[in-house]
C-alpha positions as CSV (number, residue, x, y, z in Angstrom):
1,F,0.1,-0.1,-0.2
2,H,1.1,3.3,-0.6
3,F,-0.5,6.4,0.7
4,F,-0.1,9.5,-1.4
5,H,-3.3,11.3,-3.1
6,P,-3.7,10.9,-6.5
7,A,-4.9,14.4,-7.1
8,P,-2.3,16.5,-5.6
9,I,-2.7,20.2,-4.8
10,E,-1.1,23.0,-6.8
11,W,1.9,24.7,-4.6
12,R,0.5,28.2,-5.0
13,K,-3.3,26.8,-4.1
14,L,-1.7,25.3,-1.1
15,M,-0.1,28.7,-0.1
16,S,-3.2,30.7,-0.8
17,I,-5.0,28.5,1.8
18,L,-2.0,28.9,4.5
19,K,-2.6,32.4,3.8
20,D,-6.2,32.4,4.3
21,L,-5.6,30.6,7.7
22,G,-3.5,33.6,8.9
23,Y,0.3,32.7,8.1
24,P,1.8,35.8,6.6
25,L,3.5,34.1,3.5
26,E,5.4,36.3,1.0
27,E,6.1,34.9,-2.6
28,V,9.8,35.1,-3.7
29,S,12.0,33.6,-6.1
30,Y,13.4,29.9,-5.6
31,D,16.8,31.7,-5.3
32,Q,15.8,34.2,-2.7
33,W,14.1,31.3,-1.0
34,L,17.2,29.2,-1.2
35,R,19.3,32.3,0.4
36,D,17.0,33.0,3.3
37,L,17.2,29.2,3.8
38,K,21.0,28.7,3.9
39,L,21.0,32.3,6.4
40,K,18.0,30.3,8.5
41,A,20.2,27.3,8.6
42,Q,23.6,29.2,9.7
43,S,21.8,31.2,12.2
44,G,22.0,30.5,16.0
45,P,19.4,28.0,18.1
46,T,15.6,28.0,16.8
47,A,12.3,27.1,18.0
48,H,11.1,23.5,17.1
49,G,14.5,22.5,15.5
50,E,14.4,25.0,12.6
51,R,17.9,25.2,12.2
52,A,18.3,21.2,11.9
53,F,15.5,21.1,9.8
54,C,16.8,23.9,7.3
55,S,20.3,22.4,7.0
56,T,18.5,19.0,6.0
57,L,16.2,20.7,3.6
58,I,19.3,22.4,1.9
59,M,21.0,18.8,1.8
60,A,17.9,17.1,0.1
61,L,17.8,20.0,-2.3
62,T,21.3,20.5,-3.5
63,A,22.7,16.9,-3.2
64,P,22.5,15.4,-6.6
65,H,22.2,12.0,-5.5
66,F,19.1,12.8,-4.0
67,L,17.1,14.6,-6.2
68,H,18.1,13.0,-9.4
69,F,18.2,9.1,-7.9
70,K,16.0,7.0,-9.8
71,R,13.3,5.7,-7.7
72,P,10.4,3.1,-8.4
73,P,7.3,4.4,-9.7
74,L,4.6,4.5,-6.9
75,D,1.0,2.5,-7.3
76,A,-1.5,3.6,-5.3
77,G,-3.7,0.7,-6.7
78,N,-3.9,-1.6,-3.6
79,T,-5.1,1.6,-1.7
80,M,-7.8,2.5,-4.2
81,R,-9.3,-0.5,-4.6
82,T,-9.2,-1.2,-0.5
83,L,-10.9,2.2,-0.3
84,E,-13.5,1.8,-2.9
85,R,-14.2,-1.7,-1.3
86,M,-15.2,0.2,1.7
87,G,-16.8,2.8,0.4
88,M,-14.6,5.5,1.1
89,A,-12.3,7.5,-1.3
90,Y,-9.7,10.0,-0.9
91,P,-10.8,13.5,0.3
92,P,-10.2,16.5,-1.9
93,I,-7.2,18.6,-0.9
94,D,-8.9,21.7,-0.3
95,H,-9.2,24.8,2.3
96,Q,-11.0,22.2,4.9
97,L,-8.4,19.1,4.3
98,I,-6.0,21.7,5.0
99,G,-7.4,23.4,8.0
100,T,-7.9,20.0,9.4
101,Y,-4.3,19.4,9.0
102,V,-3.0,23.0,10.3
103,D,-5.4,22.8,13.5
104,Y,-4.1,19.4,14.4
105,W,-0.2,20.6,13.8
106,Q,-1.0,23.5,15.9
107,N,-2.7,21.7,18.6
108,S,0.0,19.5,19.0
109,G,2.7,22.1,19.0
110,Y,4.3,21.3,15.9
111,L,3.1,24.5,14.2
112,P,3.2,27.7,15.9
113,R,0.1,29.8,15.5
114,P,0.3,32.9,13.3
C-alpha cells in the first residue's frame, strides 16, 4: 500500500490556503528562498528544531544524488481498490482538509499559530 494523494494540490493553491488561515507568507523567487533558507540554517538555535530542519532541507535540495536518484514508480492501486471496497475515497485536498491538518499541528505544538 502506498499512501499518496492521486490528485495533489498545486503549490500556489496550498500557499493561498495557508495565507487564508493567517500565515503571513510572501512569494519570493526560488533563489531568494534558498538564500533565506541557508541564512536560517546558519543562524543560532531556533524553536522547534528549525535550524536542523533547514540544514537537512538544503542537503536534500542540493545533493545531486538525492533529487536525481531513480526511484521506482509509486502505485496506489491497492489503496484505491481497498478504499473503494470500503465505500471510501480520498478527500479532496482543499481548504477544509488543509485546515484540519493545520489545526491538528497547531494543537500538537508542531506548528505555531500565526
